[in-house]
C-alpha positions in Angstrom: -13.0 83.3 16.1 -9.8 82.6 17.9 -8.5 84.9 20.5 -5.1 86.4 19.9 -2.6 86.4 22.8 0.1 88.9 23.5 3.7 87.9 23.6 3.7 88.0 27.4 0.6 85.7 27.6 2.2 83.3 25.1 5.4 83.2 27.2 3.4 82.4 30.3 1.5 79.6 28.5 4.7 78.1 27.1 6.4 78.2 30.5 3.4 76.3 32.0 3.5 73.8 29.2 7.2 73.3 29.7 6.6 72.6 33.4 4.0 70.0 32.6 6.4 68.4 30.0 9.2 68.3 32.6 6.9 66.5 35.1 5.7 64.0 32.5 9.3 63.2 31.4 10.5 62.7 35.0 7.4 60.5 35.5 8.4 58.4 32.4 12.0 58.1 33.7 10.7 56.9 37.1 8.3 54.5 35.3 11.1 53.1 33.3 13.3 52.6 36.3 10.6 51.0 38.4 9.6 48.7 35.5 13.2 47.6 34.9 13.7 47.0 38.6 10.5 44.9 38.8 11.3 43.0 35.5 14.9 42.2 36.6 13.4 41.0 39.9 11.3 38.5 38.1 7.9 40.3 38.0 6.8 40.4 34.4 3.2 41.5 35.2 4.2 45.2 35.3 5.4 45.4 31.7 2.0 46.0 30.0 0.6 48.5 32.5 3.9 50.5 32.4 3.9 50.5 28.6 0.4 51.8 28.5 1.1 54.5 31.1 4.2 55.5 29.1 2.1 55.7 25.9 -0.4 58.0 27.7 2.5 60.2 28.8 3.8 60.4 25.3 0.4 61.2 23.9 0.0 64.0 26.5 3.4 65.4 25.5 2.5 65.2 21.8 -0.8 67.1 22.5 1.0 69.8 24.4 3.5 70.2 21.5 0.7 70.5 19.1 -0.9 73.2 21.2 2.4 75.1 21.3 2.7 74.9 17.5 -0.9 76.2 17.3 0.0 79.2 19.6 2.8 80.1 17.2 0.3 80.4 14.3 -1.8 83.0 16.2 -0.1 86.3 15.7 -1.0 89.3 17.8 
């Protein structure tokens, strides 16, 4: 049986998730910048690890979005 959240509890959860999403997006922008800087400097060894890290960040964001959609289905 799933627990039902009040509107205030859902708002708090969504704000926390948005904070995590913001951190992950900033991390991805930093990762892109650092990778492009290294690649243009001649270091091609950072491309694969950076791509994998970016995919992990994307998967985390997709999971958080799925959780938010699941919260919407639970009505108090």
